[in-house]
N, C-alpha and C positions, 0 to 999 in steps of 0.2 A: 438285385439284391447284393450288399456289401455285409461285412462284419466287424466288428470293432473291439479289441478289449478295451477294458478299463479296469482301473483300480482306484481302492477309496481310503481315507485316511485310516482304518480301523481294520487294514487289512484282507478288505473285501471286493469283491468284484466280480469280473467274469467276461462272457465274451457277448454280443447281442448282434443280431442277424435282422435287419433292418433296410426299410426302401431309402434311406437318408444318404445322398449322394456327397455328400464332401466331409472331411471331418470337421470342419468348423461347425456345421450344423449340428454333428454327432455330438460335438463338445458340450453346447449348451442344452440340448434334449437329455443326456445324460446326466448333466449338473441339475437340470429341473426334476428329474425319474428319481436321483439318488444323491442322498447326503454326502457332503465329503469327497465327491471327486477329486482326486492329485494325479489322474495321468489315463489318457483316451490314445491307442494305436490303431493304425491300419496301414499293414504295407510297412514301408518304412518309416511315416510318416508318424509325427506324433505329437501331443501336446501336455504339457505341463505346467502349474502357475508360476513357476519359476524360470521356465525358460520358455514357455507361451510356444508358440508351433515352430516346428524345427524335422529336418529329416535326417535317417542314419546312413551315413555311408556305406556303399555296399562291401558286402564280406569278399575278400583280397582271397584269391585261392593259393592256397601255400605251395612255394616255392622250393623246387628241389634242391635240396643243400648239397653243395659241392665236396668231391671226395679231399 
């Protein structure tokens, strides 16, 4: 099971827990199920109509500030 976070163009959305294995398949499923899907995320990977499929860079830990 995987979870996907999604948002729609009317500021609705949520989390779906399902047996869909890929983000690409989840986007298709969510677009068919909900009107106006504008973002789908799974881990660091995401999809938007403007950017397509992409991945966020990992957050770098804060480095200590020298005195």
